[in-house]
ROKOL-378919 format. One record per residue: x, y, z of N, C-alpha, C, O in turn; residue in three letters. Coordinates in steps of 0.001 Angstrom, whole numbers, plus 500000, padded with zeros to 6 digits. Last residue first. Layout:
BEGIN
XYZXYZXYZXYZALA;...
***
This chain:
BEGIN
042498050011893614042613050346892554041580050524891483041912050908890362ALA;041277050045896891041840048722895950041408049795894766040322050373894793PRO;043113051940899320042458052146898686042403050977897507043516050816897008GLU;045942052848900324045346051206900727043868051003900035043387049879900179THR;046365055154899844046871054308899110046503052994899257046718052116898421VAL;045000056812901883044020056575900121044773055484899805044067054558899405ASP;046185057598903430045558056605904048044820056320902696043976055424902695THR;048322059400904178048456059364902522047681057701902674048262056712902228PHE;048393060887906738048243061373905732048027060578904277047569061205903322GLY;049925058602907769049152059510908722048369059991907613047368059281907519CYS;052227058087906440051561057266906776050289057682907126049406056951906678GLY;053654060610906196053075060200905252052449058841905480052065058381904405LEU;053873060905909555053087061839908555052468061221907414051246061129907301LEU;055812058541910064054279058712910603053395059842909623052351059522909055GLY;057769059593908415057147057911907624055814058274908445054763058349907809LEU;058728061496909841058408061617908323057574060631908209056447060941907825VAL;059299060614912365058238061651912066057663061997910571056611062535910227ALA;061331058921911746060055058321912578058628059400911970057546059143911441VAL;063267060740910948062638059379910085061476058984910765060534058684910032PRO;063367061954913532063215062495911874062749061314911407061571061038911633ILE;064446061160916115063002061151915683062561061706914034061405061760913616ALA;067093060952915616066584059640915796065037059625915312064450058805914607MET;067377063850915831068550063071914574067640061459914807067678060809913762ASN;066991065808917598065918065011916936066663064129916103065774063499915530THR;069665066435918523068818065891919823067511065218918814067024064157919208TYR;071473067814917397071386066118916927069980065548917555069369064538917206LEU;072172069856918159071249069732916980070941068393916562070294068003915589PRO;073451069419920370072320069904920461071337069796919094070112069687919049LEU;076108068545921147075201067335920337073571068069920693072661067401921183ALA;077559070844921178077931069779920063076574069035919689076048068889918585TRP;078300071960923737076726072126923579076716071326921899075575071292921438ALA;080416072422924107080078071472925113078454071263924732077633070566925328ARG;081525074247922168081548073082921989080855072086922690080627070998922163GLU;080655076312923395080009076192922340080062075006922283079011074365922313ILE;082887076822925003081803076839925579080363076375925129079359076136925802SER;084847076845923450085177075794924192083741075766925049083478074768925720ASP;085268079912922547084754078210921635084375077177922346083475076493921860ALA;082936081866924595084159081428924148083808079692923321082916078844923365GLN;080071083852923545080734083011924083082288082200923597082626082020922428LEU;079134085798921593079049086160922911079975085120923622080756085660924406LEU;079151084312919089079416085835918992079563086105920170080415086993920183MET;077897081964919608079481082286919142079714083325919473080622083440920296SER;075447082546919597075946082498920972077641082646920874078415083185921665ALA;074812082477917179074530083472917786075030083533919140075005084595919763ALA;075452079581916815075820080466915892075875082069916434076827082799916159LEU;073297078276918322074679078134918312075547079197917566076547079521918207LEU;071142078896916745071348079294918205072874079315918698073448080211919318GLY;071344077911914591071380079285914729071638079639915859072322080636916093LEU;071406075121915354072614075603914864072390077344914867073373078019915172THR;068819074852916082069899074900917250071074075259916814071893075708917617ALA;067240075337913814067191076392914890068033076299915940068189077238916721LEU;068300073319912682068920074268911598068300075345913240069162076104913683TRP;067285070833914032068776071315913768069224072455913200070432072686913163PRO;064429071705914191064888071548914927066830071620915084067482072230915931TRP;062717071181911931063770072100911824064555072327912708065495073075912439LEU;061712068521912184062412068691911136063342070156911029064342070304910326LEU;060426068998914332061384067372914607062562068215913302063768068428913430THR;058658070781913374059280071157914692060564070043914302061655070517913984LEU;057010069298911290057829070315911156058723070704912347059837071008911920GLY;056130067198912984057121066746912605057523067819911510058370067410910716CYS;054257068287915038055429067631915511056384067751914301057431068367914496ILE;052164069684912880053265071053913695054490069539914253055643069706913856ILE;051708067169911951052161068394910982053217069197911705054410069400911483VAL;050097066065914128051215065414913397052054066264912703053258066075912874VAL;048154068036914169048936067732915401050813066785914620052027066975914701ALA;046696067499911984047549068828912196048378068516913213049551068828913009ARG;045928065024912268046672065054910841047465067013911353048553067468911000GLN;044033065363913979045078064593914347046333065053913321047471065359913676LEU;042266067592913024043157067762914095044181066840914226045277067285914567ALA;042212067324909572041546066984911011042650067282911714043796067277911262GLY;042713067774906791042027066234907482041749066330908439040889065511908764GLN;044171070075906428042868070522906344042095069339906598040878069505906679ASN;046897069566906812046321070370907681044750070516907666044115070961908622TRP;046809068134904008047299067570904890046699068355906376045998067623907073LEU;046802070183902357046001069147902022045766068600903473044661068632904015GLU;049360071941902683047904072084903053046908071245903194046087071442904089ARG;050975069656902245050910070392903433049365070829903591048476070341904288VAL;052125068459900068050692068515900456050042069231901683048846069315901965GLN;054528069247899154053574069291898365052252069790899135051585070821899036GLN;055718068691902037055506069827901390054462070157900589053606070993900879LEU;055350065858901472054926066342902270054534067878902172053376068292902210LEU;057221065453899060055899065350898886055063066078899998054162066837899641LEU;059585066207900102059195067093899716057910066845899309057232067855899122LEU;059754064127902260059819065583902807059292066464901937058635067414902362ILE;060132062112900529059304062408901046058760063206901707057544063244901892GLY;062596062707898999061145062971898247060193063074899122059312063906898905PRO;064298062725901443063999063880900689062555063679899969061557064333900274LEU;065303060308902786064061061130903078063447062444902682062536063082903210LEU;067662059429901538066512059060901366065415059838901862064484059950901064LEU;069252060819903568069233061309902651067907061059901839067158061967901479VAL;069693059109905968068278060352905611068153060686904694067003061031904419GLN;072370058220906269070997057780905039069545057988904834068659057513904123ASN;073361060234907795073685060186906236072526059442905451071930059803904436TYR;072917059603910418072244060399909804072404060368908125071433060498907381PRO;072584055562910939073616056732910614073042057862909806072638057586908676SER;071817053086912184070799054616912299071513055688911550070968056792911553ALA;071100050117910527072180051180911110071640052670910915071205053238909914LYS;069592048654909738069884048024910684071354049079911336072210048859912193PRO;066701049845908364067733049381908024068780049387909281068675050445909902ILE;063732050972909403064331049688909209065523049481909354065819048919910409ILE;063966053817908770063945053869909969064037052182910215064459051934911344VAL;064862054012905784065536054721906941065261054340908028066260054368908746VAL;062448052505904881064142051745904702064790052643905828065256052049906800THR;060524054569904842060291052950905856061970052345905630062463051690906548ALA;061034056152902809061480056548904503061025055426905260061232055465906473ALA;060666054274900926061920054953901173062388055542902342063517055561902832LEU;058176053836901133058799052499901460060551053294901292061529052625901624ILE;057065056082900365056416055574901957057742054482901824058349054486902896LEU;058007056776898032058161057452899066057705057124900233057926057867901189VAL;056096054895896730057793054991896547058130055760897486058986055107898082THR;053603055514896846053974054000897903055513054109897843056206053556898698VAL;053673058381895898053278057925897484053777056623897870054307056450898968ARG;053684057769893476054740058029893885054544057767895471055255056999896118ASN;051431056216893166052832055295892629053685056159893559054386055582894390HIS;049372057986893686049557056998894501051199055890894015051739055012894688VAL;050148060324891433050256060412892728050333059054893721051274058997894512PRO;052110058479888832050927058778889289050795059148890737051324058319891479SER;054396057539888122054306058954887929053204059315888515053131060507888812GLY;052757054834886213054364055199886639054122056408887154053174056767886454ALA;049675053494887715051005054030886470052148054788887035052299055228888175ALA;049256050715889384049114052187889289050428052406888465051555051909888448ALA;049124048537890170048908048404888529049038050177888275048928050743887187HIS;050111048358893118050900047785891807050288047629890592050695046740889845ARG;048454048525895090048359049686894105049757048993893410050545049937893355ARG;048280046299896347047304046805896008047364047727895193046390047907894462LEU;051094045870897046050485044808896528049149045789895801049203045906894577TRP;051826048183898846052814047650897565051369046551896704050906046944895632ALA;050451047259901160050014048689900122050631048347898708049989048267897661ILE;051799044606901874050314044723901680049879046063900793049083045963899859TRP;054293046002902295053919045116901347052467044753900917052099044642899747ALA;053474047404904409054355048215903048054178047093901762053980047354900576LEU;052654045929906110052234046922906156052145047437904835051137047811904237VAL;055229044277906795054032043565906436053135044712905873052728044304904785ALA;056840046525907568057261045569906301056176045050905695055948045154904489VAL;055756047201910143056002048054909000055975047487907747055189047872906881ILE;056136044588911453054606045020911229054722046251909930053967046251908958ALA;059043044256911409058018043474910645056787043747910432056206043325909432ILE;059638046621913059060162046831911727058955045610910663058308045899909657ALA;058188046193915390057765046743914756058316047063913254057632047629912402LEU;060016044016915946058754043626915851058188044646915257057463044240914349LEU;062364045156916128062311044302915293060774044422915025060354044891913967ARG;061841047059918471062373047549917087062044046317915882061504046633914822GLY;061559045161920734060221045865920315060729046805918866059789047238918200TRP;064188044534920789063026043484920583061855044484919851061451044469918688LEU;065907046654921270065475046009919874064725045324919605064338045193918444PRO;063787049980921928064783048807922547064606047734921116063739047788920244THR;063191051887920721061842051486921465062651050234922170062028049546922978VAL;065290053751919922063854054503920279063648053835921012063684054269922163MET;067028051807918717067347052670919180066043053518920079066424053799921215ILE;065380050357916900066240049393917856066684050288919039066760049818920174ASP;064451052153914940063459051605916028064291051088917076063941051362918224LEU;066825052807914066066105053690914433065375053182915264065459053593916421VAL;069109050284914352067998050937913619067672051641914399068031051433915559SER;072229050074915787070919049319915742070056050167914641070834050861913988GLY;075597049557917453074519050141916051073099049259916047072981048053916261ALA;076884047858919190075930049228919675075148049707918495074054050245918665GLY;078279046188917569077088045684918329076409046901918957075214046765919217GLN;080174045993915565079163047361915383078397046679916733077265047074916452ASN;081480043806915373082379044665915604080844045774915848081055046369916905TYR;078990042235914066079699041828915758080426042791916022080260043038917217ARG;078033043204911935077373043368912841077984043275914225077686043929915225ARG;080876043147910603080236044131910675079559044287912057079950044971913004TYR;080380039698910404081733040434911191081597042001911352082237042380912333ALA;078664039814908574078090039001909991079440039823910510079128040808911179VAL;079799040628906291078504041137906862078366041187908406078095042101909184VAL;082127038931906050082335040488906032081195041445906711081348042484907353ALA;080508037054905483081166036671906267081595038337906966081378038731908112GLU;079124037903902805078399037460903712079116037197905069078300037088905984GLY;081515038117901391080861039383901345079902038900902849080038039562903878PHE;082419035333901122083348036579901657082178037869901948082302038468903016ARG;080437034865899634080376033907900807081373035014901697081044035432902808GLY;080607036082897515079746036064897871079361035585899407078373035835900098LEU;083278034787896173083106036812896747081882036665897586082076037236898658TRP;083749033037894586083580032880896102083232034589896889083037035081898000GLY;086612034295892691085808033230893093085206033274894453085922033504895428PRO;087029037474891714087287036704893245085856036059893533084797036443894029LEU;086105037609889068087279038366889608087929037978891106089086038177891477LEU;084012036338888677085278036246887416086312036929888268087486036668888004TYR;082582037349890439082817036175890625084033035762889702084883034937890037GLU;082109040283889488082740039852890209083216038423890887084099038385891744ALA;080676039128887109081602039901886740082575039920888135083754039604887977GLY;078342038134888417079217037132887174080529038040887286081527037405887625GLY;077067041009889297077422039554890316078142038681889703078893038170890534VAL;076925042259886899077904042586888464078128041917889180079172041915889833LEU;075137040728885417076343040889884848077618041430886100078801041096886159VAL;073064040385886986073718038903886853075047039619886192076102039042886455VAL;072414043398887156072495042692888307073582041259888437074426040988889291LEU;071782043609884570072910044579884825073247043853886367074437043799886677MET;069711042188884218070635041864883443071709042358884193072603041568884495GLY;067947042721886087068014041663886641069432041287885385070111040277885569VAL;067056045626884810067584045296886543068226044178886724069180044274887496PHE;066131045098882348067331045972883062067936045850884383069089045978884796GLY;064117043665882758065447042848882385066655043830882429067840043509882520TRP;062516045116884196062962043880884901064211043061884073064974042194884500VAL;061746047046882443062569047498883996063240045990884342064406045866884718PHE;060228046010880363061591046497880131062481046933881553063701047092881588GLY;057778045008881074059269044151881603060368044655881038061430044034881074ARG;055759046434881069057100047244882040058204046198882468059028046186883382ARG;053892045159879634054407046401879175055533046967879917056203047889879453ARG;052939043166881414053488043198880519054552044214880024055775044075880034ARG;052506044196884540052212044545883408053090044346882486054063045099882450ASP;053726043234887370052366043375887062051688043559885904050494043264885858SER;056256043528887086056114042547886626054419042383886603053883041520885908LEU;056559046200888057056834046180886664056500044999886052056375044964884828ALA;055902046029890520055249047071890050055101046659888250054143046735887481TRP;058442044463891400056583043631892035055603044855890592054753044355889855LEU;060073046184891163060279045038890318058244044310890320057367043937889541LEU;059683048505892697059763048468891266059611047539890774058956047628889735PHE;059799046746895264058395047745894903058529047656893568057752046905892978TRP;062673046120895376061462045103895428059924045536895200059016044732894992ALA;063658048736894816064013047634893811062872046591893964062209046202893003ALA;063348049479897793062504049955896757062658049240895262061642049238894567VAL;064909047236899356063455047863899531062770048551898031061833048073897393PRO;067648047532897820066558046302897780065039046390898159064128045837897544LEU;069338049787898408068261049786897576067507049030897177066667049340896332ALA;070174049661901266068989050904900967068328050922899844067268051526899678LEU;071147047330901171070092047619902164069435048548902282068435048678902988GLN;072866047121899209071887046641899481070767047139900015069676047340899482PRO;074773049464898036074426049168899300073188048499899347072240049259899542LYS;075008048661895424076307048688895970075776048266897402076069047206897954ILE;072428048809894429072609047685895092074009048087895526074106047419896556THR;072561050813891868072432051441893750072713049945894451073552050150895329ALA;072819049136889855074056049935890649073911050158891549074768049930892402LEU;069764048719889828070966047635889841072150047747890343072670046909891080ALA;069467051245888812069142050728890180069781049624890587070340049580891683LEU;070420051112886018071011052340887510070216051624888734070880051656889769LEU;068538049022884695070082049021885130070830050090886399071546049801887357VAL;065785050324885158066489048837885978068149048788886250068811048629887275GLY;065990052561883679065929052575885204066083051260885608066672051167886685ALA;066660051269881398068084052179882038067310052330883312068070052214884273SER;064146050251880860065724049528880705066483050231881704066869049716882753PHE;062290052488880753062187051460881914063403050538881917063695050034883001LEU;061676055285880589063026054824879972062997053679881111063550053843882198HIS;059567056778881419059403055071880401060988055089880047061253054791878882GLY;059775058398883098059229058887881668059544057654880673059710057670879454GLU;058978057154885198058279057789884943058328058388883523057354058778882878ILE;062008055559885219060786055144885446059547056214884767059237055891883620LEU;063493058360885297063728057517883963062387056580883825061703056604882802LEU;063271058874888383062825059857887049062850059125885917061792059366885335MET;063959056700889190062832056999889381062348057758888802061151057702888519ALA;066748056507888520066030055702887942064816055790888004064180055175887148SER;067729059120889989067669059237888708067088057895888105066850058088886912ILE;067207057962892372066561059623892242066928059370891105065783059276890663ALA;068987056005892755068023055745893187067021057481892331065967057281891727ILE;071698057537892288070859056874891578069595055939891674069257055212890741LEU;071346058853894858071172059763893499070819058626892502069749058696891898GLY;071592057266896680070602057935896698070148058315895739068950058303895455ALA;073942056283896361073068055098896048071921055972895773071202055688894814VAL;075712058631896892075846058396895483074663057241895342074285057130894176LEU;075058058814899816074669059456898700074699059385897662073814059984897052LEU;076019056357900718074803056425900409074429057411899929073315057286899419SER;078790056507900599078174055930899245076947055977899571076307055566898603LEU;080346059725901746079559057981902180079121057830900545079114058655899631GLN;082238061600902298082541061031901592081335059407901388081667058305900951GLN;082222062492904673082649061637905033082849060909903612083463059843903560LEU;080702065332904286082392065261904901082793063717904714084013063660904562LYS;078775063960902764079687065084902079080800064668902780081688063937902341ILE;077446063223904737077589062281903979078836062850902852079634062114902271GLY;077086065421906579077407064262907207078162063798906079079389063848906153GLN;075167067061904885076791067296905139077607066584905882078789066917905969LEU;073188065278904607073633065709903782075126066076903850076044065619903168VAL;072525065688907498072727064200906641073514064456905527074579063845905446PRO;072097068480908001073222067735908610073258066582907604074201066632906813PHE;071711070410904945070893070010906292072157068634906655072857068036905838SER;071881072265903265072439072896904480071720071738905343071166072072906390GLY;071134070972901241072666071190900919073236071202902327074270070679902744MET;068821071392901316069062070221901503070386070064901178070771068952900820THR;068356074413901667068154073674902750068826072194902471069421071741903449LEU;069047074735898592069829075566899958069600074667901015070592074048901399VAL;067067073645897328068234072914896894069209073203898309069868072371898932ILE;064719075167898028064520073673898733066476073118898550067062072425899382LEU;065654077715897388065496077371899133065463075879899167066017075268900080ALA;065499077103894543066688077289895072066553077257896506067502076663897018ALA;062664076763894126063576075525893897064817075702894700065253074804895420THR;061567079131895228061459078015896058062113076976895294062149075968896000THR;062486080592892817062760080771894184062964079687895261063959079390895922GLU;061444079557890881063012079104890953063082079733892291063966079224892980ARG;058349077640891795059180079053891147060481078584891160060743077406891399SER;057427074569891360057580075506892008058278076522891049058662076326889896VAL;055597071356890059056481073088889333056308074179890915055218074452891418ARG;055520068593890746055699069342891341056453070562891050057551070866891518TRP;056209065535889854055004066705889018054967067948889980053837068410889818ARG;057659063712891190056544064516891978055765065072891153054590065215891490LEU;060194064160889630059098062925889869057579063038890243056599062546889683THR;060757067051889490059941066351888352059432065070888636058393064701888089GLY;061536066674892268060455067476891995060034067279891019058805067213891043LEU;063642064677891883062491064796892566061543065249892522060518064586892680TRP;064955066262890328064514064799890053063329064595890539062262064393889960MET;066000068133892333065521068820890839064696067659890146063776068008889407LEU;067532066825894143065979067478894847065549067979893145064333068157893064GLY;069811065290892999068724064817893338067188065701893642066052065289893408SER;071176067645892409070394067576891202069429066662891320068455066612890570ALA;072332068000894697071582068935894245070781068488893525069596068747893735ALA;073697065524894607072598065411895598071924066593895335070745066514895682THR;075399065529892530074319064382892306073196064903893305072002064800893024LEU;077094067747893832076595067780892159075122066718892391073978067173892403ALA;078295066595895762077508067584895999076538067930894811075381068330894941ILE;079318064140894807078360064073895858077793065400896035076662065382896520LEU;081449065265893027080479064325892718079102064389893331078045064599892737LEU;082751066789895111082413067190894588081224066565893533080231067232893245TRP;084060064206896669083067064996897194082097066135896231080920066345896523ARG;085528063423894107084033062214894811083472063163895867082269062978896052PHE;087594064985893789086816064439892899085536064004893124084577064215892381GLY;089116064363896695088179065207895998087402065511894832086510066352894946THR;089261061973896404088643062309897565087680063395897300086467063558897432GLN;091242061521893901089614060848893990089068061394895004087879061477894697VAL;093190062745895212092780063930893703091204062842893815090118063423893805VAL;093898061546897662093590062829897649092764063414896441091906064291896541ALA;094947058918896243093500059181896689093088060512896896092001060833896415PHE;096054059242892767095982059588894146094644059994895006093746060809894794PRO;094473056663890440095043058045890949095308058090892404094918057222893184LEU;094125053875889761095574054815889466095973056203889648096998056814889348THR;091396053816890364092767053384891474093852053680890822094804053758891599ILE;089334055084888957089862055815889552090933055183890705091274055811891708THR;087668053083887487088685054360886439089255055143887863089781056183887465PRO;086858051444889630088288050831888572088297052336888021089399052809888301ALA;084445051868891011085671052789891458086996052391890547088065052971890736LEU;082478050541890009082201051674889753083614052687890085083838053812889640LEU;083622047591890132083444048172888815083439050128888738084020050850887928PHE;083588047489893032084794047342892378084453048336891031084861049488890882VAL;081280046181893829081693048006894065082759048101893202082701049115892506VAL;080942043954893303081431044512892383080903046222892762080344047086892086TYR;081728042816895897082876043067895566082487043777894004083457044184893364ALA;079195044527898488079473043543897215080853044014896911081310045084897313PRO;081403045766901424080528046094900373080519044750899265081513044037899125TYR;083448046006903780081902044869904150080846045664902558079685046030902737ALA;086354045726904531085334045929902994084492044975903269084528043750903159PHE;086515047552907915087163046537906608085649046508905204084543047038905096ALA;086366049024909990086196049582908586086735048482907523087298048732906457GLN;086181048361912747087190048066911719087329048257910315088202047776909592GLU;084819050275915209084311049919913606085921049413912912086724050302912629ASP;085629051021917690085246049144917523085061048988915584085145047971914896LYS;088721052811918007086847052595917395087247051047917799088223050337918040PRO;090034052708921166090406052664919837088884052339919483088045051830920226ASP;089877052904924398089526054296923312089473054072921684089014054939920940HIS;091586050955925074090003050971925315089128051712924450088061051387923929PRO;093698048259923291093226050444923721092031050465923569091362050194922572LEU;093500045972922153093990046375923296093947047895924236094122048286925390ALA;092949046198919628092013045982920531092417046071922095091629046223923029PRO;094038048813917686094765047665918694093790047857919572093525048890920187ASN;094086049508914501093295049542915339094142048655916313094900047815915829LEU;096804050760912173095735050031912410095686050254913725096563050861914341PRO;096499054550911922097152053567911863095984052168911871094773052277911679ARG;094691056303910499095913056588910434097247055680911474098416056003911683GLY;092048055589909618092476055830911057093630056142911354093826056325912556TYR;092700054907907117091242055524907508092076055922908513092947056725908177TYR;095414054070906635094866054902905857093843055773906323093838056991906144GLY;095115051622908462096421052529908388095983053827907346096692054779907674ALA;092934050288907953092675050964908966094009052324909062093926053467909513GLN;093465049203905165092800049827905139092560050752906353092080051863906131ILE;095610047333906056095905048693905265094999049798905298095329050979905407GLU;094090045645907475094746046289908401095505047579907212095879048658907671ARG;092565044774905405091680045409906362092623046561907377092303047654907845THR;094422043408904041093932044659903448093420045523904463093673046726904524VAL;094817041149905965095482042448905053095395043265905296095829043978906201GLU;092586039691905917092524040628907214093638041676906768093525042863907074ALA;090166040452903097091230039699903932091381040652904703090926041796904694GLY;088238041682900761087919040845902531089377040406903688089320040133904887TYR;089871041475898948089570042900899689089040042502901006089378042945902104PRO;092725039809897812091151039527898411090994041007899383091763041448900236ASP;094581040855895110094178040698896567092967040654897095092142041519896801ARG;095335041846892662094649040599892850094457040206894101094111039031894219HIS;096239044149892119097271043172892825096551041886893120097087040968893741HIS;094321045909890931095997045706890249096739044835891135097947044754890916LEU;091599044867891667092050044964890421093501044849889947093936044133889045LEU;091943044475894394092190043682893957091986043684892503092154042601891942LEU;093379046861895446093996046052895792093740044631894910094631043822894653GLU;091218048661894369092793049111894389093142047929894015093285047598892838ARG;089015047926895923089188048065894731090659047882893977090982047023893156ALA;090072048490898313089568047417898127089935047038896721090770046215896343GLY;090628051423898390091873050932898417091638049086897926092528048424897393LEU;087824052211898149088385052510896940090315051685897021091033051473896044TRP;086563050996900278086035050871899090087081050868897887087239050024897005ARG;088038052480902182088023051586902278087657050948901161088509050116900850PRO;086967055475901437089219055043901096088762053345901239089179052733900255TYR;084943056521901680085015055938900495086516055047900274086951054320899381LEU;085276057717904159084115056330903992084297055477902745084017054287902602ASP;087491058849905743086746058799904315086347057360904118086939056290903977SER;089858059592907669087993059425908079087134059593906606086230060418906474LEU;092380059935907621091767060541906315090157060308906382089351060662905522ASN;092711059621910856093636059431909475092624060484908561092257061610908897GLY;092654059319914154092125060006912826093470060132911821094630060525911944ARG;092745057143917250093275057555915936092230058473915044091024058334915247PRO;092328058803920470091489058217919632091950058578918011091755059666917469ILE;093082059963922845094360058848921950093642057826920757094000056744920291GLY;091576061503924524091417059912924422092354059104923996092600057966924395TYR;092097063784923700091901063530925390092223062071925595092888061551926491LYS;092166063942920814093479063912921761093301063698922981094316063378923601VAL;089764063325920430090728062080919833092013062412920311092927061588920332ALA;088103065501921664088009064160922090089196063200921690089594062362922500GLU;089030066999919910089469067649921107089214066108922048089987065707922919ASN;087846066542917599089236066473917355089700066520919012090794066027919283GLN;085231066446918249086024065439917974087226065255918125087777064259918592GLN;085205069529918269084838068631919862085457067088919278086261066578920059HIS;085641070407915503086886070967917147086203069993918680086709069897919798PRO;083271069184914596084524068457914181085716068812915496086381068031916177ILE;081344070497915409081626069132915932083118068747915409083897068001916003LEU;082168073672915286081736072863916803081609071531916794081692070997917900VAL;082882074608913010083422074978914182083058074390915347083661074630916393HIS;081834072873911189083204073208910911083960073581912253085069073195912624GLN;079258072260911601079821071139911414081552071342911712082335070523912194VAL;078287074595912509078184073835913135078887072829912873079313072256913876TYR;079053075868909663079294076620910571079389075546911777080536075447912212PHE;076907074305908270078066074273908060079070074969908995080147074373908987TRP;074649075231909350075143073975909723076638073659909139077369072796909624MET;
***
């Protein structure tokens, strides 16, 4: 997969950029957030403002975007995050961005690898060292993780915070779990669904209220601190989100892309309703119990399917669901013909990117580089299907989560 990204996908993108005059700068998704944080904390400038946005574009793309040029990217790379993301980036704002970029890349590598170990512990799945190593290698060699590392995407940071929070939850460190999950809301579309489930679970028993105090308390500190730094930031953030949806009109959820926006929204509403019902039924389950874990991974998988941007790097949230499926694959296989068929389909969907990249690697020994580059999309054919397959198999195999407690 590293071969594919370095020697097929990136050269293809570079050739397209030369052919059509598409600007390419540092292409780091961390850069807009870092520059916005620096300008707000050091120079008291509005990171959501047009001037800062043009400066962001100059670094991200190499020059400000020109709407008159037909091949210029539509994504303006504006500061479309909650303002309190600056608190996480504050220690880095006086450093050169090249140093920050390198350090953040290694942080994402370490955190993502550790997340696999934490989810194994959360799921109570004890495996051999060889199996653990294989799972970590496959995780780090998956396209979503590679894309996230290459782009320095904060989705990997958020996924790591969610993994730590889930581990702390089952270990009984409820307040700390709440604090870390509140930090993960720097990407609210990824963190809020699982936060809603954990809050429902915590509010169902007085002994669990530590999680509520940790989550709500940290969120109040973050929101209040950001309001002190940038009064009215919530409105500015809302405007940035609306603008983001406008200049990314082609973007949509996995369901929107697969079955049209109308049916995608209807299916998303149905999925949310079913998950809310399941969560309500199982809100009394003990943390770390099989049922509690199943609801958690279902919600994380559903999040990837229904959030309004189907970027592959968000699929890192599928990791605990895939691990749980691997843990229960024999049980699923023995449940009947339907489950076996779904297991096969899901397995082939997950394996396809690696099989395709192996094919490209073998072909590269016989064919010219330009011939290989023409097949750049081959490993991505199942990209949209993977989240749906994982969610479908989780739902198909874990019908017991709907049984009364």
